[in-house]
N, C-alpha and C positions, 0 to 999 in steps of 0.2 A: 145329708149327713152319707160321704160315700167310704171313708176310711176317719179312725177316731185322731190321726196328726193332721186334719183340717175339717175340727168340727161343727154340727149347729150352732150357733153360739146367742144368748140374746141380743136384743139391741142396748148394748148396755159399754161406754164405751170405757166403763171402770176397770181396773186389773188389780186385784191381789196383792198387797207389796209383795210375798213371794214368786209373783209372776210378772215385776214389774221390769218389762224389758226397753231397751228407749226405741222411742217411733225416731229411723235413722234416715226417712227417706229425703233424698237432696232436693232443694230447691231451689233455684237457679237465679232469683230476686228476692233480693229483703223485702220488695216492696209488694210481692204477692203473698196472699196468706197460705197456712201451710193446712192440707185437709184434714178432717175429722176422723177417727176407725171408729165405726158402727162394730166389727169385728172384732173381738176380744182374745183370738186365740194367736196361739204361737205352736210355728212350727217345730218340731225336732231335729238338730243339725243331726243328723245321725255318722258319725265316727266310726273308727274299725280298727283295726289290729297290725301288727307287722304285715308286711306286704313279701316275700323274698324272690329273686328272680328263681323261674322255671328248673329243677336241679333234679335229681336222684339221688345224691351225693348225699343229701343233710336232712337228716327225720327231725321230726319236730317228735321229741319225749313225753313234753307234758305242756299245757297252755292253763295257767292257775288265774282264773278273770274275775276281778273283782267289779261288784257294781254297785253305785248310790248315785246321787243329787247332788252330792258334792264334790266324789272322785273316782276315775273311772283307772285301776292298775291292773295291770297283764304282767306276766309273769312267762317267760318262756326258757324251757329248755332242751337248745337242741344239740345234736350229736351228728360230727360228720365221719358217714359211713365205713371211708376211704383211707387207703396210708398216705394222703399225699393232705397238705393247706389247700383250702379250699377259699377263694376269696371270691364275692360277690358282693349286692348291692342289695339292702334292707331299705325298705323305703316305704313310709307311713302317711297317708293321703289323707287329708284335711276334710271335712264336711267343704263340700262346695258353697259360697256364697252369692245369691243371684241378689242385683238391686229391683229399683219397681216401687212402683207407687206404695204397695204393702210393704215395705219391707219393714219385719220387726222379728228382733233379731236379741235372744238371751244368750249370751256367751259373755266367758271370762275375758276377756279382754281386747276387746276389738277393734283397739287405734292401732296394734301392733303387729309383726309378720304371723308370731308365735301366739293367736289369741286363743287359743285352748290351749295357752301353757303348757306344752308337751315338753317333758322329761324323756330323758334313755340313759343305762346304765345299763354298763356291757360287764361282768363277771364283778357287779358291786361296784365299779368307777361310774361314775357322770363322764358323759364323751359327748361331742359336740354332732352334728348334723347339717349338711345343705339346708339350704330350703329352697325351694324352687314355685316360684307363683308365677301365673299366668291366668290374660283376660280373653274372656272369647263372648262372642253375642250371635244368636243364630236369626237372621235374619229371614221374615214369613216366605216360605215358600223357597226360603236357600240355602245351601249348605252353611252349616259350622264357617265363624272370619276367627281367626285370631286380631285380637286387639291389643292387644299388650304394650306394645312400640311407638303405637298410635297417643294411648295416654302416657305413655312416660315421653315422650315427646313434646307434648303440652304440659304435663308438669303436675298431672291428674294421680293421684294416689291407686293405684288397684283395685282397693277395699271400696264397693261402692256405695257403703252404709255408713259410712265415718264424718265426721263432723270439717277434713281435714280434704274429706272430694267434693261435698257440698261449696267451700270456700274458692277453691282450685277452680272449679263450674264455673262460679257466679264470677269469678274475675275473666274467666272470656271475654273476647269481642262476640257481640250479637249472629256475625256473620259464623266463626266457630260454632257456635251453639248450634246454629241453623244445621250448618257440617254432619254436628255428632246427628241429632236429628233426622237427618235426612240419608246417616247411613246407618240405624240402628242403634245407635248407644246409646241415645236419649228416647223417651218416647214424652209429648207431649199429653197431659191432661187437664182436660175442661173441670174449672170448680164450679163448687154454685151459684158462684156472687158473678161469674162471667168472664172471673179471669183463667188463664193459663199455666198453668206451673211446669216443671220438666225433673223428668226422673233417670237416674241414670238407670241403665238396664241390663248391662253388660253381667254376667258372671265369673265368679275369681273362682278359679282351681290351685289350690296348696297342696305339697308334701314335703315334708321332709324326709331328707334319707343321706345314706352312709355308705361308703364300702364296708365292708368288717371282713377279718379273718375265720374260718374259722378250722382250728386244728387239728392235725389228722387226728383219728382217732378221737380224739375229746367231746366230751361236753362243754358248750356256752350256756352261760343264764343272759338272758336280756328281761331285762325290766324297762315297761314304760308306763307312765304316767298322765294324765288330762284333768282337765275342767271340761264334765260334758256341759255340750249347747241343750238345756231343758226346752222340751217343749209343751203349752201347757193349754188351759181352759179354766175363764176367770171364776167359772161353774162349773156344776156336776153338772152331765149327759147320760153317763152311760148308769142305770139306775130309778131314773126317774122318771113320775107315771106319762111323763110325753116320747120316750124314745121310742124310736119307732120296729118294727121287727128286723129289718133290713140291716138298722146299725145294731141294735145288739148283736145281730149275727157278725155284723163286721171286727166289732170289741172280742168277739169269743176267735175269727180266726188268727186274729191278731195277735191276742194276748192270753189266750184258752183259759179267758174267764170261766167259771162251772158255776154251778146252783148254789156253794156256798157262798164263793164270794158274788153271785147276784143279788142272792137275799142281803147279805152284808150292807152292801152297796144301797140296794131296795129303802135297807131304816136307818143306813145315813141318810139319802133323801129325806125320808120322811121325817126327821126329825129337824132338820135345816129348813124345810115349807115350814114347818110348825113354828121355827124359830121368826119365824122372819126379817132373818137378818141380826138380828139381837142372840147376843149369847153365842152363836155359834156359825162358821161358814165351811163351806168345804170345795172345792175345785181338785184339778184334778193334773198333774204332769205326765208327760211322757218321755221316756230317753228309751236310747236306740242304740246300739250297737251294732257294728256290720263285720260280720268274718265270714262268711260265705265269700267273699273276693281272695280270701290266703288260699292256701292248698297248696302250695308250687313246692311242698319240700315232698319226700319221698315218704309213700305210702301214709295212711291217716294219723289223728293225733296217740298219740299213745295214752294218754288217761289228760281227760281237760276237765276240769273246776271251774263252776260256776258257783258266786255267791254273791248276791243280792241283800243290799243294805237298803230297808224302808226308812231310814232314818226319825222316826219317829213309832215307838209301840200303837200307838194309833189310827194309821197312817196303816190300809187297804192297799194292798201288791195284788197281781197278777201278772205271771209272763210264763211264756211256755218252755216248760224242760222237762226231762226224765229223769223219774224216782229227788222228785225235790221233798227235802226236808226241812224243816226248822231246827237252825240249829241255835237261836238265841233270843233275844226277843225280842231285836228287830230284822232278823239274819237266815236266810233261806239260804239250802246247798242243794247243790245235784253234780252228780259224779260222774263223768263217764269212757271208756275205756275204746282203744279203737273207733276214735270217733270222727266222721265225716260230716261236716255241718251241712244240713239241707236248708236252711233259711235261716235268718237274722235274729237277732237278740232285740225284742222289741219288751219294754216292762210298763206297764201304765199302774202310776200311784193315784189313791184316792184319798188327797190330804183333809186339814179342817184347821181352823184358824178363829179366831176369837170371835164373834164379833162389833158390831158398831158399839 
């Protein structure tokens, strides 16, 4: 295992209910069998925060970030440093959605453009945003190619991992499908029974954006919220007896796991092993937040506050932060001033559930 986002997994196709994503790979012929996955991991969809056009006229006075497995909430307080109104574009890039034979997603609303249920308020009032969605493929050894227009001309949804896309592809002629394979939009994969299945392999990139006026010399408060796309593993990797040194080091690099957290994880792993799947089971969840893509405002973030809610007091949590302190049974807080993000935020959750 090189990163916990795509961890080593046991040969088990069972996903615990809390991690159950849809297997959304599109297979173009109903006569062809669907593949069975032995890999029971789900990659986290790393969403992030608001992105401004580059400007030295607007400062970010504060950012209050709340992360949990059920909701991400961000409150920004901007200040116009000038004596004139400033109009600029603010954007929220959604995570990329990639197709392929191993496409497994755990997102709130995969059938819709707003698949993370993203909302925005400005000074306490809900506002609408425009959505821009574009599809791309990267043929082997060639530059990236946009295929948005081609997909739309064929009546194919841009989201590669939903049933509507599967149905639209199945409705195409064999010649149309062959052309899509030849041009790198579909991938053919040989199945164990000697048949061939086809999968969409383009990547969807989405962003919400709006024009925003920042009045002269005034503060503007922008609030955003969305449902995170969690990654996960249906069993424990960290803290187990089979975990290698490189794996443990990668967890430490990404999630700042310390000696106390390791000791607690090892104790949990021993409990689970002793139970043999009865009474208790444990699994991992990963939550990622992209913060380094911002920074187009004037200067550092005046005050940055991070709150992580692990949801269940029994859950073990680890993440990187300065001066982290426990503020409640499930909440942890870190506050920094004149903050310049150097790395994105990754949260590791070791969760338990009743065994069979």
